DRENZALO-986784 format. One record per residue (C-alpha): residue number from 1; residue in three letters; chain; z, x, y. Coordinates in steps of 0.2 Angstrom, whole numbers, plus 5000, padded with zeros to 4 digits. Layout:
BEGIN
> NUM,Ala,A,Z,X,Y
...
This chain:
BEGIN
> 1,Met,A,5443,4993,5142
> 2,Ser,A,5452,5001,5157
> 3,Leu,A,5446,5012,5169
> 4,Leu,A,5457,5029,5173
> 5,Phe,A,5453,5040,5186
> 6,Phe,A,5458,5058,5186
> 7,Ala,A,5453,5073,5198
> 8,Gly,A,5456,5091,5199
> 9,Lys,A,5463,5091,5179
> 10,Asp,A,5463,5107,5169
> 11,Val,A,5446,5109,5157
> 12,Lys,A,5456,5111,5139
> 13,Ala,A,5441,5118,5129
> 14,Gln,A,5452,5111,5114
> 15,Leu,A,5446,5093,5117
> 16,Pro,A,5433,5087,5109
> 17,Val,A,5415,5088,5117
> 18,Pro,A,5407,5074,5116
> 19,Val,A,5388,5072,5111
> 20,Met,A,5378,5061,5122
> 21,Asn,A,5365,5052,5112
> 22,Cys,A,5355,5037,5121
> 23,Val,A,5350,5029,5136
> 24,Ser,A,5341,5014,5138
> 25,Val,A,5336,5005,5154
> 26,Glu,A,5340,4986,5154
> 27,Asp,A,5328,4973,5161
> 28,Asp,A,5344,4970,5175
> 29,Gly,A,5342,4987,5178
> 30,Ser,A,5359,4993,5170
> 31,Leu,A,5360,5008,5158
> 32,Asn,A,5366,5005,5139
> 33,Ile,A,5372,5022,5133
> 34,Asn,A,5380,5027,5116
> 35,Trp,A,5387,5045,5111
> 36,Ser,A,5396,5053,5096
> 37,Tyr,A,5412,5065,5093
> 38,Thr,A,5420,5074,5081
> 39,Pro,A,5438,5072,5079
> 40,Ser,A,5450,5086,5083
> 41,Ile,A,5464,5086,5096
> 42,Pro,A,5469,5070,5099
> 43,Phe,A,5462,5062,5116
> 44,Asp,A,5463,5047,5126
> 45,Gly,A,5447,5042,5132
> 46,Phe,A,5429,5045,5138
> 47,Arg,A,5424,5048,5155
> 48,Ile,A,5404,5046,5159
> 49,Phe,A,5396,5052,5174
> 50,Tyr,A,5381,5047,5181
> 51,Lys,A,5369,5050,5197
> 52,Pro,A,5352,5048,5203
> 53,Val,A,5341,5061,5197
> 54,Gly,A,5341,5075,5211
> 55,Ser,A,5356,5068,5220
> 56,Ile,A,5369,5080,5227
> 57,Leu,A,5379,5067,5230
> 58,Pro,A,5397,5067,5218
> 59,Ala,A,5392,5058,5203
> 60,Pro,A,5404,5043,5199
> 61,Ser,A,5411,5039,5184
> 62,Ile,A,5417,5027,5170
> 63,Glu,A,5431,5027,5156
> 64,Tyr,A,5431,5022,5138
> 65,Leu,A,5446,5022,5128
> 66,Asn,A,5441,5034,5115
> 67,Thr,A,5439,5019,5100
> 68,Phe,A,5421,5017,5110
> 69,Thr,A,5405,5025,5106
> 70,Ser,A,5393,5016,5115
> 71,Gly,A,5395,5007,5132
> 72,Asn,A,5384,5002,5149
> 73,Ile,A,5382,5009,5165
> 74,Pro,A,5384,4994,5177
> 75,Val,A,5370,4999,5190
> 76,Ser,A,5357,4989,5196
> 77,Asp,A,5344,4999,5200
> 78,Gly,A,5341,5007,5183
> 79,Gln,A,5322,5001,5184
> 80,Thr,A,5319,5011,5200
> 81,Val,A,5330,5023,5199
> 82,Gly,A,5330,5037,5186
> 83,Tyr,A,5348,5043,5182
> 84,Glu,A,5356,5059,5176
> 85,Ile,A,5370,5055,5163
> 86,Phe,A,5385,5067,5155
> 87,Met,A,5402,5065,5149
> 88,Val,A,5420,5073,5144
> 89,Thr,A,5435,5067,5133
> 90,Phe,A,5451,5066,5143
> 91,Thr,A,5470,5065,5141
> 92,Val,A,5480,5057,5154
> 93,Ser,A,5496,5068,5148
> 94,Pro,A,5494,5082,5152
> 95,Ala,A,5479,5078,5163
> 96,Gln,A,5464,5087,5154
> 97,Ile,A,5448,5086,5152
> 98,Ser,A,5436,5092,5138
> 99,Leu,A,5419,5103,5142
> 100,Glu,A,5404,5092,5148
> 101,Ser,A,5393,5083,5133
> 102,Asn,A,5374,5085,5136
> 103,His,A,5367,5080,5150
> 104,Leu,A,5353,5063,5148
> 105,Arg,A,5341,5055,5159
> 106,Ser,A,5332,5039,5160
> 107,Met,A,5316,5036,5155
> 108,Met,A,5307,5029,5170
> 109,Leu,A,5289,5023,5166
> 110,Thr,A,5276,5024,5178
> 111,Val,A,5260,5016,5178
> 112,Ser,A,5242,5021,5187
> 113,Asn,A,5225,5017,5186
> 114,Ala,A,5217,5032,5175
> 115,Gly,A,5198,5026,5177
> 116,Ser,A,5183,5025,5189
> 117,Gly,A,5187,5005,5187
> 118,Thr,A,5201,4996,5182
> 119,Gly,A,5199,4997,5163
> 120,Val,A,5212,5010,5159
> 121,Ala,A,5230,5011,5162
> 122,Arg,A,5239,5026,5162
> 123,Leu,A,5257,5027,5155
> 124,Asp,A,5267,5042,5160
> 125,Trp,A,5287,5044,5156
> 126,Asn,A,5300,5059,5154
> 127,Arg,A,5312,5062,5140
> 128,Ile,A,5328,5056,5138
> 129,Gln,A,5333,5075,5135
> 130,Ala,A,5323,5091,5133
> 131,Gly,A,5318,5095,5114
> 132,Asn,A,5321,5076,5110
> 133,Asn,A,5307,5073,5100
> 134,Gly,A,5303,5055,5091
> 135,Val,A,5290,5042,5090
> 136,Phe,A,5286,5032,5108
> 137,Asn,A,5283,5014,5106
> 138,Ile,A,5271,5006,5120
> 139,Tyr,A,5274,4988,5124
> 140,Arg,A,5263,4978,5134
> 141,Lys,A,5264,4959,5142
> 142,Asp,A,5255,4949,5154
> 143,Asn,A,5268,4936,5158
> 144,Pro,A,5284,4944,5168
> 145,Leu,A,5296,4929,5162
> 146,Leu,A,5294,4933,5146
> 147,Pro,A,5300,4945,5134
> 148,Phe,A,5291,4960,5127
> 149,Pro,A,5284,4956,5111
> 150,Ala,A,5292,4963,5095
> 151,Ile,A,5277,4973,5091
> 152,Pro,A,5270,4988,5100
> 153,Ile,A,5251,4991,5105
> 154,Ala,A,5255,5008,5100
> 155,Gln,A,5263,5024,5096
> 156,Thr,A,5264,5040,5103
> 157,Asn,A,5273,5057,5102
> 158,Asn,A,5267,5062,5116
> 159,Leu,A,5274,5057,5137
> 160,Ile,A,5258,5051,5140
> 161,Phe,A,5248,5036,5135
> 162,Tyr,A,5231,5029,5140
> 163,Asp,A,5229,5010,5139
> 164,Thr,A,5210,5005,5136
> 165,Ile,A,5210,4986,5142
> 166,Thr,A,5202,4975,5131
> 167,Ser,A,5199,4956,5131
> 168,Pro,A,5208,4943,5134
> 169,Tyr,A,5208,4953,5151
> 170,Cys,A,5191,4951,5157
> 171,Thr,A,5199,4946,5176
> 172,Ala,A,5210,4956,5185
> 173,Thr,A,5227,4953,5178
> 174,Asp,A,5245,4960,5181
> 175,Leu,A,5251,4970,5165
> 176,Tyr,A,5268,4976,5162
> 177,Tyr,A,5273,4991,5151
> 178,Arg,A,5290,4997,5143
> 179,Val,A,5291,5012,5133
> 180,Glu,A,5303,5012,5118
> 181,Phe,A,5308,5029,5111
> 182,Ser,A,5315,5029,5093
> 183,Ser,A,5323,5043,5084
> 184,Gly,A,5339,5044,5074
> 185,Gly,A,5350,5034,5079
> 186,Cys,A,5342,5032,5096
> 187,Val,A,5333,5016,5102
> 188,Ala,A,5329,5017,5122
> 189,Asn,A,5318,5009,5133
> 190,Thr,A,5311,5016,5148
> 191,Ser,A,5310,5007,5161
> 192,Thr,A,5295,4994,5166
> 193,Gly,A,5280,4998,5175
> 194,Ser,A,5265,4987,5179
> 195,Gly,A,5250,4988,5186
> 196,Ser,A,5233,4975,5190
> 197,Phe,A,5218,4978,5176
> 198,Phe,A,5203,4970,5169
> 199,Asp,A,5192,4976,5155
> 200,Asp,A,5177,4984,5165
> 201,Asn,A,5176,4997,5151
> 202,Leu,A,5159,4998,5141
> 203,Pro,A,5162,4998,5123
> 204,Asp,A,5156,5012,5113
> 205,Asp,A,5139,5012,5104
> 206,Pro,A,5136,5006,5088
> 207,Val,A,5124,5020,5078
> 208,Leu,A,5109,5015,5068
> 209,Ser,A,5107,5020,5051
> 210,Leu,A,5088,5014,5048
> 211,Val,A,5074,5003,5053
> 212,Thr,A,5061,4997,5039
> 213,Ile,A,5049,4985,5035
> 214,Asn,A,5052,4973,5023
> 215,Ser,A,5038,4962,5012
> 216,Gly,A,5037,4949,5024
> 217,Gly,A,5030,4960,5037
> 218,Phe,A,5046,4962,5048
> 219,Ala,A,5056,4976,5056
> 220,Glu,A,5072,4976,5047
> 221,Ile,A,5086,4986,5058
> 222,Ser,A,5103,4991,5050
> 223,Trp,A,5118,5000,5061
> 224,Ser,A,5136,5003,5059
> 225,His,A,5149,4994,5070
> 226,Ser,A,5154,5000,5088
> 227,Pro,A,5171,5006,5086
> 228,Thr,A,5176,4997,5101
> 229,Val,A,5189,4984,5095
> 230,Asp,A,5182,4969,5107
> 231,Val,A,5164,4971,5103
> 232,Asp,A,5159,4954,5096
> 233,Gly,A,5141,4956,5096
> 234,Tyr,A,5127,4968,5099
> 235,Ile,A,5109,4967,5109
> 236,Val,A,5092,4974,5101
> 237,Gly,A,5082,4984,5112
> 238,Leu,A,5063,4988,5110
> 239,Lys,A,5055,5004,5118
> 240,Glu,A,5042,4999,5132
> 241,Gly,A,5033,5013,5138
> 242,Ala,A,5046,5026,5143
> 243,Ser,A,5058,5014,5144
> 244,Phe,A,5069,5002,5135
> 245,Thr,A,5069,4981,5137
> 246,Asp,A,5083,4969,5129
> 247,His,A,5073,4960,5114
> 248,Tyr,A,5089,4949,5105
> 249,Ser,A,5105,4946,5107
> 250,Leu,A,5115,4945,5089
> 251,Gly,A,5132,4942,5086
> 252,Tyr,A,5144,4953,5076
> 253,Val,A,5134,4958,5062
> 254,Thr,A,5125,4976,5054
> 255,Ser,A,5107,4972,5052
> 256,Phe,A,5094,4960,5059
> 257,Ile,A,5075,4954,5054
> 258,Asp,A,5065,4956,5068
> 259,Asp,A,5056,4939,5065
> 260,Gln,A,5055,4933,5083
> 261,Thr,A,5036,4931,5084
> 262,Ala,A,5038,4918,5098
> 263,Leu,A,5049,4930,5111
> 264,Ala,A,5037,4939,5124
> 265,Thr,A,5045,4955,5119
> 266,Tyr,A,5040,4954,5102
> 267,Gln,A,5029,4970,5094
> 268,Asp,A,5021,4966,5078
> 269,Pro,A,5027,4983,5066
> 270,Cys,A,5010,4980,5056
> 271,Ser,A,4999,4985,5072
> 272,Glu,A,5008,4997,5081
> 273,Val,A,5024,5009,5082
> 274,Val,A,5039,4998,5086
> 275,Thr,A,5056,5009,5092
> 276,Tyr,A,5073,5001,5092
> 277,Val,A,5087,5004,5099
> 278,Val,A,5105,4993,5097
> 279,Arg,A,5118,4992,5112
> 280,Ala,A,5135,4984,5109
> 281,Glu,A,5142,4970,5120
> 282,Asp,A,5163,4965,5120
> 283,Leu,A,5171,4948,5124
> 284,Cys,A,5173,4952,5142
> 285,Asp,A,5152,4955,5141
> 286,Asn,A,5153,4972,5146
> 287,Gln,A,5139,4982,5138
> 288,Ser,A,5138,5000,5130
> 289,Ser,A,5127,5010,5137
> 290,Gly,A,5113,5014,5124
> 291,Ala,A,5119,5033,5128
> 292,Ile,A,5119,5038,5108
> 293,Asn,A,5103,5025,5105
> 294,Tyr,A,5092,5030,5117
> 295,Gln,A,5093,5046,5114
> 296,Phe,A,5091,5046,5095
> 297,Pro,A,5081,5027,5093
> 298,His,A,5074,5025,5077
> 299,Asn,A,5055,5019,5075
> 300,Thr,A,5044,5012,5059
> 301,Ile,A,5033,5018,5052
> 302,Leu,A,5014,5013,5056
> 303,Leu,A,5001,5014,5039
> 304,Thr,A,4983,5012,5043
> 305,Gly,A,4970,5014,5031
> 306,Glu,A,4948,5014,5030
> 307,Thr,A,4937,5015,5016
> 308,Thr,A,4922,5017,5027
> 309,Thr,A,4922,5036,5030
> 310,Leu,A,4919,5042,5012
> 311,Cys,A,4904,5029,5006
> 312,Asn,A,4918,5016,5004
> 313,Arg,A,4927,5022,4989
> 314,Lys,A,4940,5034,4995
> 315,Ala,A,4955,5028,5004
> 316,Thr,A,4958,5035,5019
> 317,Leu,A,4977,5032,5027
> 318,Glu,A,4986,5038,5042
> 319,Trp,A,5004,5036,5047
> 320,Asn,A,5016,5044,5060
> 321,Ser,A,5032,5050,5056
> 322,Tyr,A,5051,5043,5055
> 323,Asn,A,5063,5049,5068
> 324,Asn,A,5080,5052,5069
> 325,Met,A,5086,5047,5051
> 326,Asn,A,5102,5054,5046
> 327,Pro,A,5101,5064,5035
> 328,Glu,A,5082,5068,5041
> 329,Ala,A,5067,5062,5031
> 330,Ser,A,5061,5075,5020
> 331,Ser,A,5046,5067,5013
> 332,Tyr,A,5035,5053,5013
> 333,Lys,A,5028,5044,4997
> 334,Val,A,5014,5035,4994
> 335,Tyr,A,5010,5019,4983
> 336,Arg,A,4997,5011,4978
> 337,Ser,A,4993,4996,4969
> 338,Asp,A,4980,4990,4960
> 339,Gly,A,4970,4973,4962
> 340,Gly,A,4987,4965,4960
> 341,Gly,A,4997,4978,4949
> 342,Pro,A,5014,4985,4951
> 343,Asp,A,5015,4999,4963
> 344,Ile,A,5012,5017,4958
> 345,Glu,A,5016,5033,4966
> 346,Ile,A,5002,5043,4970
> 347,Ala,A,5008,5055,4981
> 348,Asn,A,5023,5064,4989
> 349,Ile,A,5021,5074,5004
> 350,Ala,A,5032,5083,5013
> 351,Ala,A,5040,5080,5030
> 352,Gly,A,5037,5089,5044
> 353,Gly,A,5025,5084,5060
> 354,Ala,A,5022,5070,5072
> 355,Asn,A,5007,5062,5061
> 356,Phe,A,5001,5062,5043
> 357,Thr,A,4984,5059,5035
> 358,Phe,A,4981,5058,5015
> 359,Val,A,4966,5055,5006
> 360,Asp,A,4968,5044,4989
> 361,Pro,A,4960,5057,4977
> 362,Glu,A,4957,5039,4965
> 363,Leu,A,4937,5033,4965
> 364,Leu,A,4940,5016,4972
> 365,Thr,A,4929,5001,4964
> 366,Pro,A,4920,4988,4976
> 367,Gly,A,4927,4972,4979
> 368,Val,A,4945,4976,4971
> 369,Gln,A,4959,4974,4982
> 370,Tyr,A,4970,4989,4984
> 371,Ile,A,4987,4988,4994
> 372,Tyr,A,4995,5005,5000
> 373,His,A,5012,5008,5008
> 374,Val,A,5021,5023,5012
> 375,Ala,A,5041,5025,5012
> 376,Ala,A,5051,5039,5022
> 377,Ile,A,5064,5047,5011
> 378,Asn,A,5079,5059,5016
> 379,Gly,A,5086,5071,5003
> 380,Asp,A,5100,5064,4995
> 381,Val,A,5088,5045,4994
> 382,Ser,A,5103,5038,5004
> 383,Lys,A,5090,5033,5017
> 384,Ile,A,5072,5025,5013
> 385,Ser,A,5062,5017,5027
> 386,Gly,A,5045,5007,5021
> 387,Ser,A,5028,5004,5030
> 388,Cys,A,5021,4989,5031
> 389,Arg,A,5009,4985,5015
> 390,Ile,A,4989,4986,5020
> 391,Pro,A,4975,4980,5009
> 392,Leu,A,4962,4989,5008
> 393,Val,A,4945,4982,4998
> 394,Pro,A,4930,4996,4996
> 395,Asp,A,4918,4985,5000
> 396,Pro,A,4903,4992,5008
> 397,Glu,A,4890,4981,5015
> 398,Pro,A,4884,4967,5004
> 399,Phe,A,4867,4967,4999
> 400,Thr,A,4860,4949,5002
> 401,Leu,A,4846,4954,4985
> 402,Phe,A,4845,4969,4975
> 403,Glu,A,4833,4964,4960
> 404,Leu,A,4821,4973,4950
> 405,Asp,A,4809,4959,4953
> 406,Tyr,A,4796,4962,4939
> 407,Val,A,4789,4976,4927
> 408,Thr,A,4770,4979,4922
> 409,Val,A,4759,4989,4913
> 410,Val,A,4746,4999,4923
> 411,Asp,A,4729,5004,4918
> 412,Asn,A,4735,5003,4900
> 413,Asp,A,4744,5021,4903
> 414,Tyr,A,4762,5017,4911
> 415,Ile,A,4775,5004,4918
> 416,Asp,A,4778,5001,4936
> 417,Leu,A,4794,4993,4941
> 418,Phe,A,4795,4982,4957
> 419,Ile,A,4812,4982,4965
> 420,Asn,A,4820,4971,4979
> 421,Ser,A,4833,4976,4990
> 422,Asp,A,4840,4969,5007
> 423,Pro,A,4846,4979,5016
> 424,Pro,A,4834,4993,5011
> 425,Glu,A,4845,5008,5021
> 426,Leu,A,4860,5006,5010
> 427,Ile,A,4852,5013,4997
> 428,Ser,A,4851,5033,4995
> 429,Thr,A,4846,5034,4977
> 430,Ile,A,4839,5023,4960
> 431,Glu,A,4843,5026,4944
> 432,Val,A,4829,5020,4932
> 433,Lys,A,4840,5016,4915
> 434,Arg,A,4827,5010,4900
> 435,Ser,A,4828,5007,4880
> 436,Ala,A,4815,5004,4867
> 437,Val,A,4829,4993,4857
> 438,Asp,A,4837,4979,4866
> 439,Gly,A,4844,4977,4885
> 440,Ser,A,4861,4983,4881
> 441,Ser,A,4856,5001,4877
> 442,Val,A,4848,5005,4892
> 443,Glu,A,4853,5023,4896
> 444,Leu,A,4847,5033,4912
> 445,Leu,A,4831,5038,4912
> 446,Phe,A,4828,5047,4928
> 447,Ser,A,4835,5047,4947
> 448,Glu,A,4823,5045,4961
> 449,Pro,A,4826,5045,4980
> 450,Trp,A,4824,5030,4990
> 451,Asp,A,4813,5028,5004
> 452,Gly,A,4824,5014,5014
> 453,Phe,A,4810,5001,5012
> 454,Ser,A,4809,4988,5002
> 455,Pro,A,4799,4981,4990
> 456,Val,A,4796,4999,4982
> 457,Ser,A,4787,5002,4965
> 458,Ile,A,4794,5016,4953
> 459,Ser,A,4783,5021,4940
> 460,Asp,A,4787,5026,4922
> 461,Ala,A,4774,5038,4916
> 462,Ser,A,4783,5041,4900
> 463,Ala,A,4781,5024,4894
> 464,Asp,A,4768,5024,4877
> 465,Val,A,4764,5006,4882
> 466,Asn,A,4753,5006,4866
> 467,Glu,A,4769,5008,4856
> 468,Thr,A,4782,4996,4859
> 469,Ser,A,4790,4986,4872
> 470,Tyr,A,4804,4991,4885
> 471,Tyr,A,4820,4984,4892
> 472,Tyr,A,4822,4993,4909
> 473,Ser,A,4837,4990,4923
> 474,Val,A,4839,5001,4938
> 475,Thr,A,4855,5006,4947
> 476,Ala,A,4856,5008,4968
> 477,Leu,A,4867,5022,4973
> 478,Asp,A,4872,5027,4989
> 479,Ala,A,4872,5044,4999
> 480,Cys,A,4888,5050,4990
> 481,Gly,A,4881,5044,4974
> 482,Phe,A,4893,5031,4969
> 483,Glu,A,4887,5015,4962
> 484,Leu,A,4882,5000,4973
> 485,Glu,A,4873,4989,4962
> 486,Thr,A,4866,4987,4945
> 487,Ser,A,4851,4974,4940
> 488,Ser,A,4848,4963,4929
> 489,Val,A,4837,4969,4913
> 490,Ser,A,4820,4967,4913
> 491,Arg,A,4809,4967,4896
> 492,Ser,A,4790,4973,4897
> 493,Ile,A,4776,4964,4886
> 494,Tyr,A,4770,4974,4870
> 495,Leu,A,4753,4964,4863
> 496,Gln,A,4746,4966,4845
> 497,Ile,A,4731,4963,4839
> 498,Glu,A,4727,4959,4819
> 499,Asp,A,4715,4956,4808
> 500,Ile,A,4718,4937,4798
> 501,Gly,A,4700,4938,4792
> 502,Asn,A,4684,4927,4792
> 503,Asp,A,4681,4938,4810
> 504,Arg,A,4698,4929,4816
> 505,Tyr,A,4709,4942,4824
> 506,Arg,A,4726,4936,4830
> 507,Leu,A,4736,4942,4846
> 508,Ser,A,4755,4943,4845
> 509,Trp,A,4767,4948,4860
> 510,Asn,A,4785,4948,4864
> 511,Ala,A,4792,4937,4878
> 512,Tyr,A,4792,4944,4897
> 513,Glu,A,4813,4945,4899
> 514,Asn,A,4820,4941,4915
> 515,Trp,A,4811,4927,4923
> 516,Gly,A,4821,4914,4913
> 517,Ser,A,4813,4895,4918
> 518,Asn,A,4803,4904,4933
> 519,Leu,A,4790,4909,4919
> 520,Leu,A,4777,4897,4919
> 521,Glu,A,4762,4904,4907
> 522,Tyr,A,4754,4917,4898
> 523,Asn,A,4735,4921,4902
> 524,Ile,A,4725,4929,4889
> 525,Tyr,A,4710,4939,4894
> 526,Arg,A,4695,4945,4884
> 527,Val,A,4685,4959,4891
> 528,Ala,A,4669,4966,4885
> 529,Asp,A,4662,4981,4893
> 530,Gly,A,4673,4980,4908
> 531,Val,A,4669,4961,4910
> 532,Ile,A,4682,4947,4908
> 533,Glu,A,4671,4937,4896
> 534,Ala,A,4665,4918,4899
> 535,Gly,A,4680,4906,4894
> 536,Phe,A,4695,4917,4898
> 537,Pro,A,4708,4917,4903
> 538,Val,A,4715,4905,4891
> 539,Ser,A,4733,4899,4896
> 540,Val,A,4746,4894,4884
> 541,Pro,A,4764,4889,4886
> 542,Ala,A,4780,4900,4891
> 543,Gly,A,4787,4897,4874
> 544,Thr,A,4770,4903,4865
> 545,Leu,A,4768,4921,4861
> 546,Thr,A,4752,4920,4850
> 547,Phe,A,4735,4917,4852
> 548,Asp,A,4719,4917,4838
> 549,Asp,A,4701,4922,4842
> 550,Phe,A,4686,4921,4831
> 551,Ala,A,4677,4938,4835
> 552,Gly,A,4662,4937,4824
> 553,Asn,A,4649,4942,4837
> 554,Leu,A,4659,4954,4845
> 555,Val,A,4657,4971,4844
> 556,Ala,A,4671,4981,4841
> 557,Asn,A,4675,4996,4852
> 558,Arg,A,4668,4986,4866
> 559,Thr,A,4680,4972,4867
> 560,Thr,A,4698,4973,4873
> 561,Tyr,A,4712,4958,4875
> 562,Tyr,A,4727,4959,4886
> 563,Val,A,4740,4945,4894
> 564,Glu,A,4749,4942,4907
> 565,Ala,A,4764,4935,4911
> 566,Val,A,4766,4922,4925
> 567,Arg,A,4779,4918,4936
> 568,Asn,A,4781,4901,4945
> 569,Asp,A,4776,4911,4964
> 570,Asp,A,4759,4919,4954
> 571,Val,A,4769,4936,4952
> 572,Lys,A,4761,4943,4935
> 573,Ser,A,4768,4957,4924
> 574,Leu,A,4752,4964,4911
> 575,Ser,A,4754,4969,4893
> 576,Asn,A,4746,4985,4886
> 577,Glu,A,4727,4982,4882
> 578,Val,A,4721,4982,4864
> 579,Leu,A,4703,4984,4856
> 580,Leu,A,4696,4974,4845
> 581,Pro,A,4696,4984,4827
> 582,Ala,A,4683,4998,4825
> 583,Asp,A,4684,5001,4807
> 584,Ala,A,4666,5000,4797
> 585,Glu,A,4666,4982,4786
> 586,Val,A,4654,4982,4771
> 587,Val,A,4653,4968,4760
> 588,Ile,A,4639,4968,4746
> 589,Pro,A,4638,4955,4734
> 590,Asn,A,4635,4961,4715
> 591,Ala,A,4622,4947,4709
> 592,Phe,A,4609,4937,4716
> 593,Arg,A,4597,4925,4711
> 594,Pro,A,4579,4924,4721
> 595,Asn,A,4575,4908,4726
> 596,Gly,A,4595,4903,4725
> 597,Ile,A,4607,4900,4737
> 598,Ser,A,4606,4916,4740
> 599,Pro,A,4587,4921,4738
> 600,Val,A,4590,4937,4748
> 601,Phe,A,4601,4953,4742
> 602,Lys,A,4608,4962,4757
> 603,Pro,A,4624,4971,4763
> 604,Arg,A,4634,4962,4777
> 605,Val,A,4639,4976,4788
> 606,Lys,A,4652,4976,4804
> 607,Asn,A,4656,4989,4818
> 608,Ile,A,4642,5003,4813
> 609,Glu,A,4633,5013,4825
> 610,Pro,A,4616,5005,4829
> 611,Gly,A,4599,5015,4821
> 612,Ser,A,4610,5023,4807
> 613,Tyr,A,4609,5012,4793
> 614,Leu,A,4597,5014,4778
> 615,Phe,A,4598,5003,4763
> 616,Thr,A,4587,5006,4747
> 617,Ile,A,4588,4998,4729
> 618,Tyr,A,4579,5005,4712
> 619,Asn,A,4577,5002,4694
> 620,Arg,A,4582,5008,4681
> 621,Trp,A,4570,5021,4679
> 622,Gly,A,4575,5027,4697
> 623,Gln,A,4561,5021,4705
> 624,Leu,A,4561,5015,4723
> 625,Ile,A,4557,4997,4724
> 626,Phe,A,4567,4992,4743
> 627,Asp,A,4572,5000,4759
> 628,Ser,A,4575,4996,4776
> 629,Ser,A,4585,5001,4791
> 630,Asn,A,4586,4983,4798
> 631,Pro,A,4603,4977,4794
> 632,Glu,A,4595,4958,4795
> 633,Thr,A,4582,4963,4782
> 634,Gly,A,4587,4961,4763
> 635,Trp,A,4577,4962,4745
> 636,Asn,A,4570,4946,4741
> 637,Gly,A,4568,4951,4723
> 638,Leu,A,4550,4956,4722
> 639,Asp,A,4544,4974,4716
> 640,Ser,A,4528,4978,4722
> 641,Gly,A,4524,4960,4725
> 642,Thr,A,4529,4952,4708
> 643,Glu,A,4545,4946,4703
> 644,Ala,A,4557,4959,4696
> 645,Ser,A,4564,4953,4679
> 646,Gln,A,4582,4951,4677
> 647,Asp,A,4591,4968,4676
> 648,Ile,A,4603,4978,4684
> 649,Tyr,A,4598,4987,4700
> 650,Ala,A,4606,5001,4709
> 651,Trp,A,4608,5003,4729
> 652,Val,A,4613,5015,4740
> 653,Leu,A,4619,5013,4759
> 654,Thr,A,4621,5025,4771
> 655,Phe,A,4626,5023,4790
> 656,Lys,A,4637,5030,4803
> 657,Asp,A,4652,5021,4808
> 658,Leu,A,4657,5019,4829
> 659,Thr,A,4665,5035,4827
> 660,Gly,A,4651,5044,4822
> 661,Lys,A,4657,5048,4804
> 662,Lys,A,4642,5048,4790
> 663,Val,A,4645,5035,4777
> 664,Ser,A,4637,5032,4759
> 665,Lys,A,4642,5019,4747
> 666,Arg,A,4633,5016,4730
> 667,Gly,A,4633,5002,4719
> 668,Ser,A,4623,4991,4707
> 669,Val,A,4618,4971,4709
> 670,Ile,A,4612,4962,4694
> 671,Val,A,4594,4951,4697
> 672,Leu,A,4597,4934,4687
> 673,Arg,A,4582,4922,4682
């Protein structure tokens, strides 16, 4: 290369006009340039002019032979001073120059602090020439002695760039920047700019997506990552009163199960509404402001329930709304599990309002555990937040005692039922159930209000005590008519009497049922004219259900029997009463031998009206030969004081039975000699 200087030469437009393509600031402060041209008229070389931008002094120049298309402007202050550059072609003889090329400016980079702190570097630079568009690559380094890295930290098409400082620059560090312009064949660097910076930038908040309660009763929180690149962890916060407090720190995850029960900040989501926020923390320990999540926190659903209001048989559920689901919650589904069975959806309630109340229409069974839970669901079913599962047992205050203590026949007319209950005030109504067939087929007979005391007796006036025994059970109902408890079955005693001949009668009865081994014995009573007769009652063991009695001297229609079952605490259940049979009985022999084994002929009568007896005997000619109105007096075989001959004699017997009915009987008897 030779340097040639010309001055005052003619400008010849015919010479090729060169095109300045690129100018790049080098580390040593010099400027590298390149250019191009279109060959036409021969010329000798290129003359390049350069001067500081804005200088009014004459521009120095350098020359390159016509074989060059790039070169270096040997200035040393290019890192601090911007230069304007243009060029011409020239000939030595004759001395001519072309028109000026386009003008370029070296790119000067300035670095400043763009933030309120020291965490954002602002980079500004100029274009090489107006309208020269392309991509700008941003390079950064923290060691001035090392070259810039090969990979840029960012790209832009603008003339300004904000570099948000992140780790590892957690303390004040001198950072160096350079911008590289790349367009077509031009790759040009700016000057190097620098400044002292460190990461005091708050990372962006993560975005909460869902809070729910898992099957273990712990809150489970989910969120999307913070977009800040150097975030390496998250802080879960809880709302306490009107403010939030930090609760637990996590790594770079997007979910958290809050089972930290040992922490003083822990809140139980099954006993209170827990409101959560999440903040980000970066590698330099900067924490996000919480501005997003503090405005739009997510909360758990607290479900409560009780079964006491509606007579302990229907569940009333209450819960709060779920806030800030995105998309918003559209409905709340209510689920129930019966006695350990699967979850069944029992209601779908539209969202709206802060609190909800729902009464399960199902009539619940006392003593059975029901599990309820509620889930908030958004319109596209992409988000579901569930409450804790709460157990409800519709179990009213338990009876320490409810029993049909015993039943008994009263006055041979009706049956009384004696009932014990503790506490008695639980009962509003008693249902009496009865069957004459067996204990498994009792049916509702009637209902009766309960007076709130115990024991009580209830009378069954419709019982036909002289026709059958009865099976009874009683059911206690509460004020809503719901069944509280049903007693075991008791059976009354039905007594029967049977003539077994020879003036003997057999009493038989069914066993009293429901006392089991506490049944001690049965007592049999015989009563005449309202007075218990001597020798009675007669006791028989609990397993004996018959008793035979001789009644030859008893007066029918005046003698009755009844049986009582005796429990080991001396409680007694009476049977109906049976009357000694009152049918008139007549036995008359058809022959007799005077002075023989039966020397007197007379009827044997029983159960007749006293004073109504008349017995007459006639011979074959119709003559009356004997009469008597005393049942104890018979015919001795004499006719007017002499022995009647062996023959057939007629008799007539008249009397009234114990009902007053007149009876007449006729017959004959043979007198044997």
